[in-house]
C-alpha positions, 0 to 999 in steps of 0.5 A: 817309466811312462806312456807316449802318445802321439796324436796326428803328429806333423813334420812339413819342412820349409821345402814343403817336404812332408816328412810325417804325415798325421801319425797317431799311436800309444806307446803304453808304460813298459812297452817295447814299440818299434817303428820299422820302415824302408830308408826315407820312410820318417821313422827316424824324424818322428823318434827325433820328434819325440827326443825334441830334436826336431819341432812338430809342424802340428799335432800334440805329443804327451809323454807321461800325461804331459803335452811336450811339444814346446818343452826342450829335450833335457825337461823330457825325461828321455833317454836316446841312443844313436847308431853311431855311439856319440861316445867321447874317445878321450874318455874312459868307459866309466867316465862315458857312462857317468857324463850325462850325470855329472852334468846334472851334478848328481851326487858322486856316490849316487854316480858311482852306484848307478855305473856300477849297477849298469856296468854290471848289468851290461857285462862292461864291469872289466872295461870301466878303464879302457877308452872307445878305441879300445873296445869292440862294436858290441861293447860301444853299442852296450856302452851307448845303452849303458849312459841311457840306463844309468839315467833312469829316464821315464822313456828309451828311444833307440835310433838303429843301434844296431845297423853298424854291427856285423850280423853275429854281433847284431844277434847278441845285441838284439838278445842283449836289449830284449832281456834289458827291457825285461829287467828294467820294465821301461817304455822303449821306441826302437827305430829300425829298417831291419824287418828281423829286428822289428819282429823278434824285438817288439811287442807291437810295430808300427810299419811306416811308408812316405811318412805315413803309417801303414799298419800297427799291430802285433808281429804275428798279427802284422805276418799273418793278416798284412793290410795291404801289398807293402806290409804283407811284402815287407815284413817275412824273409824271404819276402812274400810272393805276389802273383797277379790274377782272377777268380773264375768260377767255371766247373769249381773255383779257379785262380787264373794267374796269366796264362795259367788256371789252378783249380781249388779243391772242393773240400777247402774255403774255396767258395768263399772267392766265389763274390770275388768272381772276375775281379782283379786280385793279387795275391800273396803267398809265403815261400812256406805255403807253396809246396812241391806238387809233383804228386798232385793233380796238374789241374791243382798246380802251376808249372815253374821252372827251378832256377837256384837251390839255397841249401841254408842247414834246417831249410832249403830255398827254391828260387823259381820262375813261373808265369815268368815271375820270380818265386821263392819257395822254403821247403825242408832238407829233401831230395830235389830235382836239378837247377833247371828242371820244370816242377809243379808248385802248389799252393797251401790255399787256406794261407793265400792272402788276397789283395785288390789290384787297385788300391793294393789293400787287403780283401777278406774273402766272407 
C-alpha cells in the first residue's frame, strides 16, 4: 500500500473554469479518506487527477513517495471503482474479475487464485458463471469492487460507487466496503455527495465547495467544530439550524434573534459571549440541541409554531417556524402538542455554534 500526497494541486480547463483550487492534503498509508461536497464541487475531478484520467494544471501529486504528475494511469498502481460499475455485459462475473489481470499477462494459475479469493471475500462464489444482467445492483457493485481488488493496487479510488443503489442496498454496501478496508488495510480515497456515507466510512473527511477545500478532519471533529457555515450546514441530518442575531449585555447576557430575545442562564459559560456584544452573528444549533421549553421561564426560551410532526420510530422530528425561519428539532418519542400549536423552545447554550455574519467563519468565544 502507499500514501498519497497532494501539494497545491490545481485544475483549470481551457475555458478558464477553475475546477480545483490548490488542493493540499495527505492520505496516509492504509487510511480511508473521503472527499465530500455538493455536485460540481470538484471532488470527482480531484479523484480523476489522482487516477491520471485528468491532467494536473499545476501542483504536485505523489503516490508512495513518487511524483506521478506525468505518469500514465496504468503505471500509477491504482485501481478505480466507478459509479456506473463499467462491467462488460458479454463476460461472466469470473471473466470480469480476471479481465485486468489478463491484460497484464498474469499467469493463469495466479489469476484464478486471485479471482477465487476476491469472490470469497465479496460473497460472489455462487454467481461466478453469471453475466452482469443476471445480477442485482448490489452484486454488480461487488463485482466492480472485486475487479479492483484482484489487482492488489497501492491505492483504491472509489467515485460515488453506491449512488445508483437504493437505500437498503447502500447501507449493506457501506458495511461491505468498511469490512473490506479493515481486511485489506488498503489506502482508499472515496468520493461521495452523501454526508452519511462520509461520516460512517471515513477516517478523515475532506469537505469541498466550489473546487476549494473547506476543512479536513475526523467525522466527529467536523460535526462538533465546523470551521464555517457551509461545513456546519452540510454535515448532519437533519442539517443544523441557523439564526441571525446579536449578543447584548443588559442585566445579564442575552441572545437577540430578530425581534425575539432569550436570556442565557447565569450558571453557564454565557459570560464568554460578552466580548461579542453588538456583533452580528449567525447562531448554529443542531436539531438535537433544541429542547421543548414548556417548563422553562419565558425569558430563557423562544416562541415557535409547530408545523409538522414526523415520527420515525426511535425519534421524532419537529418542524417548526421561529422568527419566520424554519427550524427542525430532534426529540425522543413522547406526547407532543398538535401541529399548529405554539410551543416554546430552549437552546442548549453550551452546544451553540457561533459564526461571523460577514465571513461565515467560526467564532470560538474565549
